[in-house]
C-alpha positions in Angstrom: -22.6 -33.0 8.0 -19.9 -33.7 4.9 -21.5 -30.1 3.7 -20.5 -28.8 7.7 -16.4 -29.8 7.5 -16.6 -28.3 4.8 -18.0 -25.4 5.3 -15.4 -24.9 9.1 -13.1 -26.0 7.5 -13.3 -22.6 4.3 -14.1 -20.9 7.1 -10.5 -21.8 8.4 -9.1 -21.2 5.5 -10.6 -17.0 5.4 -9.9 -16.4 8.5 -6.1 -17.2 8.8 -6.2 -15.5 4.2 -7.2 -12.2 6.6 -4.9 -12.4 9.3 -1.9 -12.8 6.5 -3.3 -9.5 5.3 -3.0 -8.2 8.4 0.1 -9.1 9.7 2.4 -8.5 5.6 0.5 -4.4 6.3 1.8 -4.0 9.9 4.9 -4.8 8.3 4.9 -2.1 5.0 2.8 0.1 8.2 6.0 -0.1 10.1 9.5 0.1 6.9 7.6 2.7 5.8 9.6 6.5 7.1 8.1 7.8 10.6 5.9 10.8 9.3 4.3 8.3 6.7 5.9 10.0 3.2 7.4 6.7 1.2 9.2 9.1 -0.6 11.2 10.8 2.0 14.5 10.2 2.6 16.5 8.7 5.8 19.3 11.0 8.1 22.0 11.2 7.5 24.9 11.7 10.5 27.8 12.6 10.9 30.0 16.1 12.9 31.3 19.3 11.1 32.9 22.6 12.1 30.6 25.3 10.8 31.4 28.4 11.0 34.9 28.1 13.7 32.4 25.6 16.3 32.3 22.3 16.9 28.6 20.2 16.0 27.4 17.4 16.5 25.1 17.0 12.3 21.9 15.6 11.1 20.6 15.7 8.2 16.9 15.5 7.5 14.4 15.5 5.1 11.5 17.7 6.8 7.9 16.1 5.3 5.4 17.6 7.1 4.4 19.1 11.0 5.3 18.0 14.0 8.2 15.9 12.7 10.7 15.6 16.0 14.3 14.2 15.5 16.3 13.9 18.9 20.3 14.6 18.6 22.5 14.3 21.6 20.0 15.0 23.8 18.2 17.9 22.2 15.2 18.4 20.6 13.9 19.9 17.1 10.4 18.8 17.1 9.2 21.1 13.2 6.7 23.7 13.6 5.6 25.3 10.4 7.3 23.5 6.8 7.1 23.6 3.4 9.3 23.1 0.2 7.9 22.4 -3.0 10.9 20.2 -3.8 11.0 18.2 -1.3 9.8 14.4 -3.1 5.7 13.7 -1.6 3.1 11.6 -2.6 0.4 13.3 -4.8 -2.0 11.0 -7.0 0.5 7.6 -5.6 3.0 9.3 -7.5 6.8 10.7 -5.5 6.7 13.5 -7.8 8.9 17.5 -6.1 8.5 20.6 -7.8 11.5 22.5 -9.1 12.6 25.4 -8.4 10.5 26.6 -5.4 12.1 28.3 -1.8 11.4 27.2 0.8 10.7 27.1 4.3 10.7 25.4 8.0 10.2 26.6 11.6 12.1 23.7 13.9 11.4 24.2 17.7 14.4 24.1 19.0 14.2 22.4 22.7 18.0 22.3 24.1 18.3 19.7 28.1 18.2 22.9 29.7 15.1 22.5 29.0 15.6 26.3 26.6 13.2 27.3 23.7 13.4 28.1 20.9 12.2 28.7 17.7 14.1 29.4 15.0 12.8 30.0 11.1 14.4 28.9 7.9 14.3 30.1 4.8 16.4 27.6 2.4 16.6 27.5 -1.6 15.5 30.4 -3.2 17.0 33.6 -3.7 20.7 32.1 -5.3 22.3 29.3 -4.3 23.8 30.3 -1.2 23.5 28.9 2.5 21.0 29.0 5.2 21.2 28.9 9.5 20.2 29.8 11.7 21.3 29.4 16.0 20.1 29.1 19.2 22.2 30.0 22.2 22.9 28.8 25.4 22.9 31.2 28.8 26.3 31.5 28.4 25.5 33.3 24.4 27.3 29.6 22.8 25.4 28.1 20.4 24.3 25.3 21.0 22.0 25.0 18.4 21.5 25.6 14.8 19.6 24.4 12.2 21.1 25.0 8.1 20.9 24.7 4.9 23.2 23.5 1.7 22.9 24.5 -2.2 21.9 21.7 -4.2 20.4 19.6 -1.4 16.9 18.7 -0.4 17.6 18.1 2.9 18.6 20.6 6.6 21.9 20.4 8.7 20.6 19.6 12.4 24.1 20.8 13.9 24.6 20.5 17.9 27.2 22.1 19.8 30.5 19.6 20.9 31.3 21.8 23.2 
């Protein structure tokens, strides 16, 4: 009977250990960025005036396709993406390949339901900023994506007007 109690005690300890490991793993998964890329930078937001238009702005480092970002009721989702300079995992290490041209296609959905896919080529052919814009039904700028030289993020813009 003594050995039976020891076996039960060891079994309880083993099950508790497995439960602890599962709990720690679930916490680690929750702390990673939505893309699952531990190399990705966090988003930051603010306001922009560009070009002669007031925008709400959000700096976003996309790392993959189908990454959604919501800004002031406008949905931005990457449909195609390639940026070798953005840190990404390779053999368990965060690496980037620089300088390399990059591109992103982002589907923009306005609150009215109007959808448009914007294509942005950046980080190549010189150090100039790049941008592309979605207009509302009146022809006014409603949303845009842009890039600034020497940065590793895209800027998502939503018009204040």
